[in-house]
C-alpha positions as CSV (number, residue, x, y, z in Angstrom):
1,M,-53.7,-2.9,-2.5
2,M,-53.2,-6.6,-2.3
3,P,-51.5,-8.2,1.1
4,V,-48.6,-10.2,0.3
5,L,-48.0,-13.1,2.8
6,D,-45.0,-14.1,4.3
7,R,-43.9,-18.0,4.0
8,D,-42.9,-17.7,7.6
9,M,-46.3,-16.6,8.6
10,L,-47.6,-19.9,6.9
11,K,-45.1,-22.2,9.0
12,D,-47.3,-22.9,11.7
13,A,-50.2,-23.4,9.8
14,L,-52.0,-26.6,10.4
15,V,-53.7,-28.7,7.7
16,V,-56.3,-31.3,8.8
17,W,-56.5,-35.0,7.6
18,R,-59.4,-37.6,8.8
19,G,-58.0,-40.8,9.9
20,R,-59.7,-44.0,9.0
21,S,-61.5,-43.9,12.3
22,G,-63.0,-40.6,11.4
23,R,-60.8,-38.5,13.8
24,S,-59.4,-35.4,12.6
25,Y,-55.7,-34.7,13.1
26,G,-54.2,-31.2,12.7
27,L,-50.9,-31.7,10.6
28,R,-47.9,-29.1,10.7
29,P,-46.4,-29.0,7.3
30,L,-42.6,-29.7,6.8
31,E,-40.0,-28.7,4.2
32,L,-39.6,-32.5,2.6
33,E,-36.0,-31.8,1.7
34,S,-34.7,-31.0,5.4
35,F,-37.0,-32.1,8.0
36,L,-35.4,-33.5,10.7
37,L,-37.2,-36.5,12.5
38,A,-37.5,-36.4,16.7
39,P,-37.6,-39.6,18.3
40,D,-40.8,-39.1,19.8
41,R,-42.8,-36.9,17.8
42,L,-45.1,-38.6,15.2
43,Y,-44.6,-37.6,11.3
44,L,-46.6,-38.8,8.0
45,V,-45.0,-38.6,4.8
46,A,-46.9,-38.4,1.5
47,I,-47.3,-37.8,-1.9
48,G,-50.4,-35.8,-2.9
49,N,-53.5,-36.9,-0.7
50,H,-51.7,-40.7,-0.4
51,V,-49.9,-41.6,2.8
52,L,-46.8,-43.4,2.2
53,W,-45.3,-43.8,5.7
54,T,-46.3,-43.0,9.2
55,G,-44.1,-43.0,12.4
56,T,-41.2,-41.5,14.6
57,G,-37.6,-41.2,14.3
58,D,-37.1,-44.2,17.0
59,D,-39.2,-46.4,14.5
60,L,-36.4,-45.5,11.8
61,V,-33.6,-46.4,14.6
62,S,-35.5,-49.9,15.7
63,D,-37.5,-51.0,12.9
64,P,-35.7,-52.2,9.8
65,D,-39.4,-52.7,8.1
66,S,-40.4,-49.0,8.9
67,R,-36.9,-47.7,7.9
68,S,-37.6,-49.5,4.4
69,R,-40.7,-48.2,3.9
70,F,-39.4,-44.7,4.6
71,R,-36.7,-45.1,2.2
72,L,-39.2,-45.7,-0.2
73,A,-41.8,-43.1,0.6
74,M,-38.5,-40.0,0.6
75,D,-38.0,-41.3,-3.0
76,C,-41.5,-40.6,-4.1
77,A,-43.0,-38.2,-1.5
78,D,-43.8,-34.7,-2.2
79,R,-44.8,-33.9,1.3
80,A,-44.2,-34.3,5.0
81,F,-46.0,-33.4,8.2
82,E,-45.5,-33.7,12.1
83,V,-48.7,-34.9,13.8
84,D,-49.6,-32.1,15.8
85,G,-51.3,-32.8,19.5
86,V,-50.6,-36.2,20.1
87,D,-48.0,-36.2,22.9
88,D,-49.5,-39.6,25.0
89,P,-47.0,-42.4,24.2
90,S,-50.3,-44.6,24.7
91,M,-51.8,-43.2,21.7
92,R,-48.9,-43.1,19.2
93,L,-49.5,-46.9,17.7
94,T,-53.4,-46.2,17.4
95,T,-52.4,-43.0,15.8
96,L,-50.2,-44.1,13.7
97,W,-52.4,-46.9,12.6
98,D,-55.2,-44.4,12.1
99,L,-53.0,-42.3,9.9
100,E,-51.8,-44.9,7.5
101,N,-55.2,-44.7,5.4
102,A,-55.9,-41.0,6.3
103,E,-57.2,-38.4,4.0
104,T,-57.3,-34.5,3.5
105,V,-60.1,-32.9,4.9
106,S,-61.5,-29.9,2.4
107,G,-61.9,-26.5,4.0
108,R,-65.4,-26.7,4.3
109,D,-65.2,-29.9,6.0
110,A,-62.4,-29.1,8.4
111,A,-64.6,-27.2,10.9
């Protein structure tokens, strides 16, 4: 008998991306068509393995350049993620910078 995977079981699964510094980040996949941005949470929008935008909901309100990049990113993106485990506000800018050129980590390298 073959196991059946429920999409709800996978909604909390993290994927691992490596920032330009070499640090690994757990990213929670979001539904691209319906995700909502919280003001103080970090997000990454991508097409394939190419990062198009990183930021927060607050960035879209307070930063016109970020808002423009987000709109362009959403026109061609095929995936969106919430960055997991970055709750320290002082680390926000460093993390966003690190994720701008992030790349996915293959399953065997993620451990």
